[in-house]
Each structure stands twice: as C-alpha cells, then as structure tokens.
Backbone bond lengths (Angstrom), bond angles and torsions (degrees), N, CA, C in turn:
res aa  C-N    CA-C-N  psi(-1)  N-CA   C-N-CA  omega(-1)  CA-C   N-CA-C  phi
1 M - - - 1.366 - - 1.617 105.51 -
2 E 1.261 115.47 134.35 1.483 117.82 -174.96 1.592 106.85 -98.12
3 L 1.321 112.17 135.80 1.486 120.20 -177.67 1.545 109.51 -115.16
4 F 1.332 114.70 141.16 1.497 121.96 172.82 1.517 104.67 -93.92
5 V 1.390 113.29 132.39 1.441 119.10 179.64 1.490 105.44 -118.60
6 G 1.259 120.39 115.65 1.558 124.02 177.73 1.457 113.89 -107.48
7 N 1.341 116.10 174.87 1.386 126.56 174.22 1.523 112.29 61.79
8 L 1.342 116.12 36.85 1.514 120.45 179.64 1.486 108.07 -76.58
9 A 1.311 118.03 143.33 1.429 122.62 168.20 1.492 108.30 -67.64
10 P 1.404 116.00 149.51 1.485 119.61 -178.58 1.514 114.24 -55.34
11 E 1.371 117.82 -32.23 1.512 120.26 -175.61 1.507 110.31 -87.08
12 T 1.331 120.66 0.88 1.509 118.68 -179.27 1.497 111.58 -64.92
13 T 1.383 117.84 132.95 1.470 119.79 -178.12 1.502 109.33 -106.94
14 D 1.286 118.17 168.54 1.477 125.79 175.76 1.526 106.43 -60.60
15 A 1.350 119.44 -40.10 1.435 120.23 -179.19 1.500 114.53 -64.99
16 E 1.323 120.05 -37.25 1.420 126.43 179.29 1.609 109.01 -67.67
17 L 1.302 112.31 -41.81 1.515 114.99 177.71 1.466 112.40 -69.23
18 T 1.351 119.85 -37.04 1.485 122.78 176.12 1.539 109.27 -61.91
19 A 1.280 117.66 -44.80 1.488 122.98 179.48 1.512 112.33 -58.71
20 A 1.350 117.84 -43.18 1.439 122.99 -179.29 1.506 109.97 -61.68
21 F 1.400 113.62 -47.30 1.506 119.98 -174.98 1.471 113.61 -75.20
22 K 1.333 117.93 -33.91 1.511 123.65 177.26 1.446 115.29 -48.62
23 T 1.352 118.17 -29.59 1.529 121.00 -179.17 1.494 109.83 -67.19
24 F 1.359 119.37 -10.07 1.434 123.32 -176.84 1.512 112.47 -108.89
25 G 1.328 115.46 -2.85 1.474 116.23 -175.61 1.570 112.00 141.02
26 E 1.327 112.80 -173.48 1.442 120.60 178.60 1.525 112.39 -63.25
27 V 1.330 117.87 135.76 1.477 122.48 171.33 1.501 110.94 -111.68
28 R 1.309 114.16 117.91 1.485 118.78 179.82 1.512 112.44 -76.43
29 S 1.341 115.67 -43.21 1.418 118.24 179.99 1.478 110.88 -159.12
30 V 1.378 114.87 154.06 1.487 121.68 178.67 1.542 105.03 -139.56
31 M 1.382 113.99 141.57 1.408 119.24 175.49 1.547 111.90 -149.02
32 V 1.332 113.20 114.02 1.447 117.86 174.60 1.570 105.14 -88.57
33 K 1.344 113.81 123.41 1.446 116.31 -174.43 1.538 108.56 -78.72
34 R 1.347 115.40 133.62 1.473 124.88 -178.56 1.445 112.85 -125.93
35 D 1.342 116.39 155.50 1.432 125.80 178.53 1.567 106.03 -68.38
36 L 1.313 116.70 129.89 1.463 120.33 -173.75 1.581 112.14 -63.71
37 F 1.232 118.54 -26.73 1.457 121.27 -174.98 1.537 112.06 -97.68
38 S 1.347 115.69 -45.44 1.529 118.43 -174.68 1.550 109.18 -93.50
39 G 1.283 121.12 -22.05 1.473 122.26 -179.06 1.470 112.95 79.76
40 V 1.356 117.99 3.66 1.425 123.31 -179.04 1.508 108.11 -79.27
41 S 1.355 115.32 138.03 1.451 125.15 177.66 1.537 107.50 -55.62
42 K 1.407 116.37 141.72 1.421 124.23 175.41 1.573 107.16 -90.68
43 G 1.285 119.02 0.37 1.478 120.24 172.86 1.487 113.91 93.79
44 F 1.369 117.14 2.25 1.445 121.33 176.87 1.464 111.87 -145.19
45 G 1.323 116.15 170.82 1.439 124.16 -173.99 1.504 113.21 -164.34
46 F 1.303 118.09 177.86 1.439 122.29 178.82 1.559 108.99 -132.02
47 V 1.324 115.16 143.02 1.473 123.34 176.02 1.558 106.13 -126.75
48 D 1.337 114.76 130.86 1.442 119.71 177.17 1.439 109.73 -110.57
49 M 1.324 120.35 125.00 1.457 123.61 178.35 1.552 108.59 -127.02
50 P 1.313 119.98 140.28 1.405 122.98 -167.27 1.546 113.77 -70.97
51 G 1.272 116.89 -32.04 1.510 120.58 -175.42 1.520 112.02 -101.85
52 R 1.342 115.10 139.83 1.478 118.95 -174.94 1.609 104.94 -73.34
53 Q 1.306 119.16 -35.38 1.493 118.95 -175.72 1.496 110.66 -69.30
54 Q 1.369 115.81 -42.40 1.445 118.07 179.24 1.533 111.93 -69.17
55 S 1.300 117.79 -30.42 1.450 120.90 170.89 1.480 114.30 -62.99
56 L 1.401 114.93 -44.71 1.516 118.79 177.85 1.494 108.57 -64.47
57 N 1.307 120.85 -42.11 1.483 124.51 175.67 1.485 111.63 -56.34
58 A 1.281 118.01 -45.25 1.456 125.80 178.48 1.494 110.41 -59.57
59 M 1.335 116.28 -45.89 1.467 122.97 -179.44 1.553 108.84 -62.12
60 A 1.286 116.54 -47.07 1.500 121.73 -177.36 1.523 107.90 -67.47
61 G 1.335 119.08 -39.70 1.436 120.49 -174.56 1.522 115.95 -83.95
62 L 1.266 117.94 -18.82 1.465 121.29 -175.36 1.620 114.42 -112.09
63 N 1.302 114.04 -19.49 1.457 115.62 -179.27 1.472 108.95 -65.03
64 G 1.361 120.93 122.05 1.384 123.65 179.75 1.563 113.96 92.89
65 R 1.340 114.73 -13.26 1.479 121.09 178.91 1.482 112.15 -70.77
66 D 1.265 118.80 141.75 1.467 121.69 179.27 1.489 114.16 -78.79
67 L 1.361 115.45 131.12 1.501 119.92 171.98 1.517 104.03 -138.84
68 N 1.371 110.98 123.22 1.482 118.12 179.31 1.556 112.60 59.97
69 G 1.339 114.76 31.18 1.526 116.93 177.41 1.509 116.36 87.36
70 K 1.319 115.19 4.10 1.520 117.44 -178.47 1.555 108.83 -132.05
71 P 1.300 118.44 136.07 1.460 122.68 174.82 1.532 114.62 -68.01
72 L 1.304 120.29 119.93 1.419 122.80 -179.98 1.578 114.32 -67.72
73 S 1.265 116.07 146.33 1.432 123.91 174.42 1.594 106.15 -116.01
74 V 1.296 115.05 109.74 1.433 120.03 -175.51 1.489 111.53 -118.82
75 N 1.378 114.53 121.46 1.494 122.74 178.93 1.503 113.15 -138.86
76 E 1.315 117.82 165.28 1.427 122.40 174.60 1.537 105.03 -66.87
77 A 1.384 114.97 129.20 1.475 120.62 176.96 1.565 108.66 -60.45
78 Q 1.344 118.31 142.63 1.381 122.24 174.68 1.545 110.47 -111.89
79 G 1.280 118.65 146.42 1.522 122.15 176.11 1.485 110.26 -63.93
80 R 1.274 117.64 150.56 1.487 122.69 175.14 1.577 109.85 -62.22
81 A 1.300 115.26 138.95 1.460 119.25 166.06 1.475 114.36 -87.84
82 G 1.264 117.47 148.20 1.493 122.46 179.90 1.467 110.01 81.62
83 G 1.360 112.33 171.82 1.436 120.78 -173.99 1.549 116.18 -103.43
84 G 1.307 116.81 11.18 1.443 113.90 175.01 1.562 111.76 93.39
85 G 1.254 119.21 12.13 1.497 116.73 179.57 1.539 115.37 123.08
86 K 1.275 116.56 175.78 1.470 124.39 -176.39 1.584 107.56 -83.46
87 R 1.286 116.60 133.00 1.469 121.23 171.78 1.470 112.56 -78.70
88 R 1.261 117.60 145.24 1.499 115.89 177.64 1.560 107.90 -119.67
C-alpha cells in the first residue's frame, strides 16, 4: 500500500523516512519529492509498504509524530485525477 507523507522538513532524507516507517514493517520504497533543479525537498514524499495492515499501523503510529521538527501528515496515497492536460 502506498502512503503519502506530507509536512516534511526540507532536510528530511529518504533514509530518515525509511527508518521511521521500518518500525512498522517492511518498506518496499521511499521517495522524498525534490525540485529537479535545486534539489530542495518539496515537503512531501511517498512510502510503499507491502502489507495493508502494516501500512495502516504506520499511518496510525506516525501521523502527527515529529520528524526533524515538523509533525508528519501520513495518509493513503490517492491516484492523480485528470489526464495530464489537453491533447492536441
């Protein structure tokens, strides 16, 4: 199950996010979204965990928990709405 993690501090790394979520089970992948040019964090990322129950446990345990001075916002990731623009 993929989780959306918001309100990340700019200095938060993939490794720090992985460590926080590993306490709840296996972590398949972690990605802190960064600006392509500056490399600065956009303040959110995604964590993919294989089991639904461990994902729900991670949401319950980490939502609101402090990481690098900011409370995390953890929710189930939602698919993008729309098709990415007008076709020509």
